[in-house]
C-alpha positions as CSV (number, residue, x, y, z in Angstrom):
1,M,-51.5,7.4,108.9
2,E,-48.3,8.7,110.6
3,E,-45.7,5.9,110.6
4,T,-43.9,5.5,114.1
5,T,-40.8,3.6,115.2
6,E,-41.3,0.4,117.3
7,I,-39.0,0.0,120.8
8,V,-39.0,-2.7,123.0
9,S,-39.1,-1.7,126.5
10,D,-38.9,-3.3,129.6
11,G,-41.9,-0.9,131.5
12,G,-40.2,2.4,131.3
13,D,-42.3,5.8,130.1
14,E,-45.1,5.1,128.0
15,A,-44.4,8.5,126.0
16,A,-40.6,7.1,125.3
17,P,-41.2,6.0,122.0
18,A,-42.7,9.3,120.4
19,A,-40.1,11.0,122.0
20,V,-37.6,8.9,120.9
21,T,-39.0,9.0,117.5
22,M,-38.6,12.8,117.5
23,D,-35.7,13.0,118.7
24,V,-34.4,10.8,115.5
25,E,-36.2,12.8,112.8
26,N,-34.9,16.1,114.4
27,G,-31.5,14.0,113.9
28,L,-32.2,13.5,110.2
29,I,-33.7,17.3,109.8
30,E,-30.2,18.6,111.5
31,E,-28.1,16.2,109.0
32,E,-30.2,17.7,106.2
33,K,-29.4,21.1,107.3
34,N,-25.7,20.3,107.7
35,M,-25.3,18.5,104.2
36,D,-26.6,21.7,102.6
37,G,-23.6,23.5,104.5
38,E,-21.2,20.8,103.3
39,V,-18.1,22.5,102.4
40,A,-17.1,22.3,98.5
41,P,-13.6,22.2,97.0
42,A,-12.5,24.9,94.6
43,L,-12.3,23.7,90.8
44,I,-10.8,24.7,87.9
45,S,-10.6,24.7,84.0
46,I,-8.8,25.7,81.5
47,H,-9.8,26.2,77.4
48,P,-8.4,23.4,75.4
49,F,-6.4,26.5,73.3
50,E,-5.8,28.3,76.7
51,K,-8.2,31.1,75.6
52,S,-9.5,31.4,79.1
53,V,-9.7,30.1,82.8
54,V,-12.7,29.8,85.0
55,V,-12.7,29.3,88.7
56,A,-15.8,27.6,90.6
57,V,-15.9,28.4,94.3
58,G,-19.0,27.5,96.0
59,S,-22.0,28.9,93.9
60,E,-19.4,31.4,92.0
61,L,-17.9,31.4,88.7
62,R,-15.0,33.2,87.9
63,L,-14.0,33.5,84.4
64,F,-10.7,35.3,83.4
65,N,-10.2,35.9,79.3
66,L,-6.5,35.0,78.6
67,E,-6.7,36.3,75.0
68,G,-7.9,39.9,76.0
69,N,-6.4,39.9,79.6
70,C,-9.7,40.8,81.6
71,S,-12.0,39.6,83.3
72,V,-15.3,38.2,82.0
73,S,-18.8,38.3,83.2
74,L,-20.9,35.4,82.6
75,I,-24.6,36.3,81.2
76,D,-27.2,33.9,82.7
77,D,-30.6,33.7,81.4
78,P,-32.8,35.7,83.2
79,S,-35.7,33.3,83.0
80,G,-34.4,30.6,84.2
81,P,-32.2,30.2,87.6
82,S,-29.0,30.8,88.5
83,H,-26.5,28.5,90.6
84,S,-27.0,28.8,94.0
85,D,-25.5,26.5,95.6
86,A,-22.0,24.6,95.7
87,I,-20.6,23.6,92.1
88,R,-19.5,20.5,91.8
89,S,-18.0,20.0,88.5
90,I,-17.0,22.6,85.6
91,N,-16.1,20.8,82.1
92,F,-15.1,22.5,78.5
93,G,-15.7,20.3,75.5
94,A,-13.1,19.4,73.2
95,S,-13.8,22.4,71.1
96,G,-13.6,25.0,73.6
97,K,-17.2,26.2,72.0
98,F,-19.1,25.2,75.5
99,L,-18.7,24.9,79.3
100,A,-20.6,23.1,81.2
101,S,-21.1,23.6,85.2
102,A,-23.1,21.8,87.4
103,G,-23.7,20.8,91.3
104,D,-25.8,20.9,94.8
105,D,-28.5,23.3,93.4
106,K,-29.5,20.3,91.1
107,L,-28.9,22.5,87.8
108,V,-26.8,22.0,84.8
109,K,-25.9,25.1,83.1
110,I,-24.3,25.0,79.3
111,W,-22.6,28.3,78.5
112,E,-21.5,29.4,74.8
113,T,-18.1,30.8,75.0
114,S,-17.7,32.9,72.3
115,S,-20.9,35.3,74.0
116,W,-20.3,33.6,77.6
117,H,-24.6,33.6,77.2
118,C,-26.0,30.4,79.3
119,I,-27.7,28.9,76.5
120,H,-29.1,26.3,78.5
121,T,-30.5,25.2,81.7
122,V,-31.6,21.8,83.1
123,S,-33.0,21.0,86.1
124,A,-32.0,17.4,87.5
125,D,-34.3,15.8,90.3
126,K,-31.0,15.2,92.7
127,R,-28.0,17.0,93.1
128,V,-25.3,16.3,90.4
129,S,-22.0,15.3,90.7
130,A,-20.4,15.0,87.3
131,V,-20.4,17.0,84.2
132,A,-19.0,16.2,80.9
133,I,-19.4,17.8,76.9
134,S,-18.8,15.2,74.0
135,H,-15.9,15.7,71.8
136,S,-18.5,16.5,68.7
137,G,-19.9,19.1,71.3
138,R,-23.2,17.3,70.7
139,Y,-24.3,16.2,74.1
140,A,-23.7,16.9,77.5
141,A,-24.0,14.5,79.7
142,F,-24.3,14.6,83.9
143,A,-24.8,12.2,87.0
144,D,-26.8,12.5,90.2
145,K,-26.2,11.6,93.5
146,F,-28.3,8.7,92.9
147,G,-26.2,7.2,90.7
148,V,-28.2,8.3,87.2
149,V,-26.3,9.4,84.3
150,W,-28.8,11.8,82.0
151,L,-28.3,13.2,78.4
152,V,-28.8,16.4,76.7
153,G,-29.1,17.6,73.0
154,L,-26.6,20.7,72.2
155,D,-27.4,21.0,68.2
156,E,-27.0,23.8,66.4
157,D,-30.5,24.6,66.7
158,D,-30.6,24.4,69.7
159,A,-27.3,26.3,70.5
160,K,-28.6,29.3,68.7
161,Q,-31.4,29.3,71.5
162,T,-31.5,30.9,74.7
163,K,-34.6,29.1,76.6
164,V,-34.3,27.0,80.2
165,D,-35.2,23.8,80.8
166,K,-34.2,21.6,78.3
167,K,-35.3,18.0,79.0
168,A,-32.5,15.4,80.1
169,V,-33.2,11.7,79.2
170,P,-31.5,8.9,81.6
171,I,-29.2,6.6,79.6
172,L,-27.5,4.7,82.2
173,G,-27.2,3.7,85.8
174,H,-25.0,2.8,88.8
175,Y,-27.0,1.7,91.1
176,C,-27.5,4.0,93.8
177,S,-24.0,4.8,93.7
178,I,-22.8,8.3,93.8
179,I,-20.8,8.8,90.3
180,T,-17.5,11.0,91.0
181,R,-16.2,11.2,87.5
182,L,-17.7,11.2,84.0
183,E,-16.2,11.5,80.4
184,F,-16.4,10.7,77.0
185,S,-13.5,8.7,75.0
186,P,-11.5,11.1,72.5
187,D,-13.1,9.0,69.7
188,E,-16.4,9.4,71.5
189,R,-17.5,5.7,70.9
190,F,-17.7,5.4,74.9
191,I,-18.4,7.1,77.9
192,A,-16.7,6.3,81.0
193,S,-18.7,6.5,84.6
194,A,-16.7,5.9,88.1
195,D,-18.6,5.7,91.6
196,R,-17.7,5.8,94.9
197,D,-17.9,1.7,94.8
198,F,-14.9,1.3,93.7
199,K,-16.0,0.5,89.9
200,I,-15.5,2.1,86.6
201,R,-18.1,1.7,84.0
202,I,-17.2,1.6,80.2
203,T,-20.7,2.4,78.2
204,V,-20.8,1.9,74.4
205,F,-22.2,5.2,73.2
206,P,-24.5,4.8,70.3
207,K,-25.8,6.4,67.2
208,L,-29.0,7.0,68.7
209,P,-28.0,8.1,72.8
210,L,-30.9,9.9,73.8
211,K,-32.6,6.3,73.4
212,G,-30.3,4.8,75.9
213,A,-26.8,3.5,76.2
214,H,-27.7,0.1,76.9
215,E,-24.4,-1.5,76.1
216,I,-21.7,-2.0,78.4
217,Q,-18.5,-2.2,76.9
218,S,-16.6,-3.3,80.5
219,F,-16.0,-2.6,84.4
220,C,-12.4,-1.9,85.5
221,L,-12.6,-3.1,88.6
222,G,-9.6,-3.3,91.3
223,H,-9.7,-0.3,93.4
224,K,-10.2,-1.0,97.1
225,D,-11.7,2.2,97.6
226,F,-13.6,5.1,95.8
227,V,-12.3,6.1,92.5
228,S,-11.9,9.7,92.8
229,C,-10.6,10.5,89.3
230,F,-9.6,9.3,86.0
231,A,-8.4,10.1,82.3
232,F,-8.0,9.0,79.0
233,A,-4.3,8.9,77.4
234,C,-3.7,8.0,73.7
235,P,-0.1,7.3,73.0
236,P,1.2,7.1,69.5
237,G,0.4,4.1,67.3
238,C,-2.5,3.1,70.1
239,A,-5.5,2.4,68.3
240,H,-8.0,2.6,71.0
241,G,-5.9,4.6,74.1
242,F,-5.6,3.8,77.9
243,L,-7.2,4.7,80.9
244,F,-5.8,6.1,83.9
245,S,-7.4,6.3,87.4
246,G,-6.8,7.3,91.0
247,S,-8.9,6.1,94.3
248,G,-9.3,6.6,97.8
249,D,-6.7,3.5,98.4
250,S,-3.9,5.7,97.3
251,T,-3.2,4.2,93.8
252,V,-3.1,5.1,90.5
253,R,-4.3,2.5,88.0
254,L,-3.6,2.2,84.3
255,W,-6.3,0.0,82.3
256,D,-7.2,-1.3,79.0
257,F,-10.4,0.1,79.1
258,I,-11.7,-1.8,75.7
259,S,-11.2,-5.3,77.9
260,G,-11.2,-4.0,81.2
261,L,-8.0,-5.7,81.9
262,L,-5.8,-3.9,84.7
263,L,-2.2,-3.0,83.4
264,A,-0.3,-1.7,86.3
265,T,-0.9,-0.3,89.5
266,C,1.6,2.4,91.2
267,E,1.1,2.5,95.0
268,V,1.5,6.8,95.2
269,G,0.8,6.6,98.8
270,A,3.2,4.2,99.7
271,M,5.9,5.2,97.1
272,V,6.2,8.9,98.1
273,G,5.9,8.1,101.8
274,S,4.2,9.3,104.6
275,L,6.8,11.9,106.0
276,Q,5.7,13.9,103.1
277,Y,2.4,14.5,104.1
278,N,0.8,17.0,106.4
279,G,-0.5,15.5,109.7
280,T,-1.2,11.9,110.5
281,E,-3.4,9.6,108.5
282,D,-5.2,6.6,108.5
283,G,-3.5,4.5,106.2
284,Y,-2.1,6.7,103.1
285,P,-4.2,9.5,102.0
286,P,-6.5,9.4,98.6
287,V,-5.9,10.6,95.3
288,T,-7.6,13.5,94.6
289,D,-7.0,14.4,91.2
290,L,-4.8,13.4,88.2
291,C,-4.3,14.9,84.8
292,I,-2.5,13.7,81.5
293,S,-1.5,15.4,78.4
294,S,-3.4,13.6,75.6
295,D,-0.5,11.2,74.7
296,G,0.6,10.2,78.1
297,S,3.7,11.5,78.6
298,I,3.0,14.1,81.4
299,I,0.9,12.2,84.2
300,A,0.7,14.6,87.2
301,V,-1.4,13.2,90.6
302,A,-2.7,15.3,93.5
303,I,-3.0,13.3,97.1
304,Q,-4.7,14.8,100.1
305,S,-2.4,16.0,102.6
306,L,0.3,16.2,99.8
307,R,1.8,20.0,99.4
308,G,2.8,19.3,95.8
309,I,1.9,17.1,92.9
310,V,3.5,13.7,91.7
311,L,4.8,12.7,88.4
312,L,4.5,9.5,87.5
313,S,6.6,7.8,84.4
314,C,4.2,4.8,82.4
315,G,5.4,2.4,80.0
316,F,2.7,1.6,77.8
317,S,4.7,-0.8,75.9
318,D,5.7,-3.1,78.6
319,R,3.2,-1.8,81.1
320,T,4.9,-0.2,83.9
321,L,3.7,2.8,86.0
322,S,6.4,4.7,89.0
323,V,6.9,7.2,90.8
324,A,9.0,10.0,88.8
325,K,9.0,12.9,91.0
326,V,7.6,14.6,93.6
327,V,7.3,18.6,93.3
328,T,6.8,20.3,96.5
329,L,4.8,23.7,96.8
330,E,4.8,26.2,99.3
331,D,3.5,25.0,102.9
332,N,0.0,24.4,103.2
333,Y,-0.8,24.3,99.8
334,F,-2.6,21.3,99.0
335,P,-4.2,21.5,95.4
336,T,-8.1,20.6,95.2
337,S,-8.2,20.8,91.3
338,M,-5.7,20.7,88.1
339,V,-5.9,20.7,84.7
340,L,-3.6,20.7,82.1
341,S,-3.1,22.8,79.3
342,S,-2.8,20.3,76.1
343,L,-1.8,23.5,74.2
344,T,1.2,24.8,76.1
345,Q,1.9,22.2,78.9
346,R,1.0,24.3,81.6
347,L,-0.3,22.7,85.0
348,W,-3.2,24.9,86.5
349,M,-4.2,24.4,90.0
350,V,-6.2,25.5,92.4
351,M,-6.9,25.2,96.1
352,G,-9.7,26.6,98.0
353,A,-13.1,25.4,99.5
354,S,-16.8,27.2,100.0
355,N,-18.6,27.0,103.0
356,L,-16.5,27.0,105.7
357,P,-18.3,28.3,109.2
358,T,-15.5,31.1,110.2
359,L,-15.4,32.9,107.1
360,S,-17.7,35.0,105.1
361,A,-18.4,34.7,101.2
362,T,-15.7,37.6,100.7
363,Q,-13.0,35.8,102.4
364,L,-12.8,32.2,100.7
365,P,-9.5,31.2,100.8
366,T,-8.4,30.1,97.1
367,R,-5.3,30.2,95.7
368,I,-4.0,29.7,92.2
369,R,-0.7,28.0,91.0
370,V,0.7,27.3,87.6
371,M,3.5,24.9,86.8
372,S,5.2,25.0,83.9
373,G,8.8,23.0,82.2
374,F,7.8,19.5,82.1
375,H,9.6,16.9,80.3
376,K,8.0,14.0,78.0
377,D,10.9,11.6,78.9
378,P,10.9,11.4,82.8
379,S,14.5,10.7,82.8
380,D,14.9,14.4,82.4
381,Y,13.4,15.1,85.5
382,N,16.8,14.4,87.7
383,G,18.3,17.8,88.3
384,H,15.4,19.6,86.2
385,D,12.5,20.2,88.3
386,P,9.4,21.8,86.6
387,I,8.9,25.4,88.0
388,T,6.0,27.0,89.8
389,L,5.8,30.6,87.9
390,E,6.2,33.1,90.1
391,D,2.5,35.7,90.0
392,N,4.0,38.1,87.7
393,E,4.8,35.0,85.4
394,V,1.7,33.6,85.4
395,P,-0.1,34.2,82.1
396,G,-2.6,37.3,83.2
397,G,-0.4,38.1,85.7
398,K,-1.4,39.5,88.9
399,K,-4.7,40.8,87.1
400,L,-5.6,37.3,86.5
401,L,-4.7,36.3,90.1
402,S,-6.7,39.3,91.6
403,E,-9.9,38.4,89.5
404,L,-9.9,34.2,90.1
405,Q,-8.7,34.0,93.8
406,G,-10.3,37.0,95.4
407,S,-9.0,38.8,98.5
408,F,-8.9,38.7,102.0
409,D,-6.6,39.6,105.1
410,V,-3.3,38.6,104.3
411,A,-2.7,37.8,107.9
412,M,-5.9,35.4,108.0
413,E,-3.9,33.7,104.8
414,E,-2.3,30.5,106.3
415,A,-4.9,30.2,108.6
416,A,-7.4,30.1,106.5
417,L,-5.7,28.1,103.8
418,A,-5.1,25.2,106.5
419,A,-8.9,25.8,107.6
420,A,-9.9,24.9,103.8
421,A,-7.5,21.8,103.5
422,A,-8.8,20.1,106.4
423,A,-12.4,21.2,105.7
424,V,-12.2,20.0,101.8
425,K,-10.1,16.4,103.6
426,A,-13.8,15.9,106.0
427,S,-16.0,17.0,103.3
428,M,-14.6,14.7,101.2
429,R,-14.8,11.6,103.5
430,N,-18.2,12.6,104.2
431,M,-19.3,12.1,100.9
432,L,-17.4,9.9,99.4
433,I,-16.8,7.0,102.2
434,K,-19.9,4.9,102.7
435,K,-21.5,5.4,105.9
436,E,-22.4,2.2,108.3
437,Y,-26.2,2.4,110.2
438,A,-27.5,0.5,112.8
439,L,-30.4,-1.3,111.6
440,E,-32.6,1.0,113.6
441,R,-31.3,4.3,112.0
442,R,-31.5,2.7,108.2
443,E,-35.0,2.2,108.8
444,M,-35.3,5.2,109.8
445,R,-33.6,6.9,107.3
446,K,-35.6,5.0,104.4
447,R,-38.8,6.3,105.8
448,N,-37.7,10.0,105.7
449,R,-36.3,10.1,102.5
450,N,-37.6,13.0,100.5
451,D,-38.4,11.1,97.5
452,R,-41.0,9.3,99.7
453,K,-42.6,11.9,101.3
454,L,-46.0,13.0,100.6
455,R,-46.3,15.8,98.2
């Protein structure tokens, strides 16, 4: 029996209810179509020993081997599906043995980096928003947009096989909230997960994790908007380390993640100043990404609409967090993803987007910048800024840039990069800021949920 929407009328057309129902349903269908074409930011990840660099643009993975100074073609498993929609997360394991990629096509793919073969393809029930590999390389965890974290084993026997559809098991959940970031602690005792409902959960990673991770160590609560990013840091002499997090509330916060205690807050948006941003903002713009050296001596932060990065200074002993330096880049360059090489202390940045309606796949505006010359003592930045490398100074040189950036009409470059920045901004807002619906609209959406439809 078909379900209909009851509409109170004062004597109007009797056909109106059916018409309104149809319009609402058509609107939902159109909304789903718009979601399928949702803009996705370009991502970058680097091998922990800087052997290779990977950039994800849309459904495409671009790989450059720094040791061989050549591009590499990934070898997908012919018996399994390939990425067909926007990749939302890429992550190397701590040993560099595996790379994981996942995204809107509900696929999680594990790549073995010595041969660049896909050794596992996992099909998820929902779109995947985050992926991480444990430091031991034994497990890959991923989170879907329904708020569930799943785990799949990557032991040696499995890694030697190239079969697809390896089964994943759910280990924890965030109660229907989109998980934005997922990471294992350096000692692999915990798995941290953050969501758009302002919270960070620290979960004990058990000895038999495939049976579930049921023990919550702590919640890190204090952000006033979605948590966009976080990273662990272990300064010398610290037994467990600390956690840094960035948010849509334009702050970076320092946590004792064992207890969930907030140690320090830096209002990066307010401290950098509204004059630094491109265009007008409703309040201060969100923190989009951050990356940290393993000892916490280098803390780089990207803020939406800021053409550059912010370097923070952290006093772990006295629990302070402050802005040390704002490093500006060229006009219309707003990093969408960053990664810091622990080996060379070089900061790799990418700016770009996919699914832009005005550009074809071959014209996607993707630009890489590399920065070096960081100092462990923040006071050394006085008069000595980090250096943005010229194209011919980047490891791999112009050959790397041509392979990872792609190419498009130079005359379109500035306009295309500006369009990409605006599109990524709108996309982040649509995905992470919770929408409010009228009661009738909410009930109609519930009735039309994909998982409620008869198959």
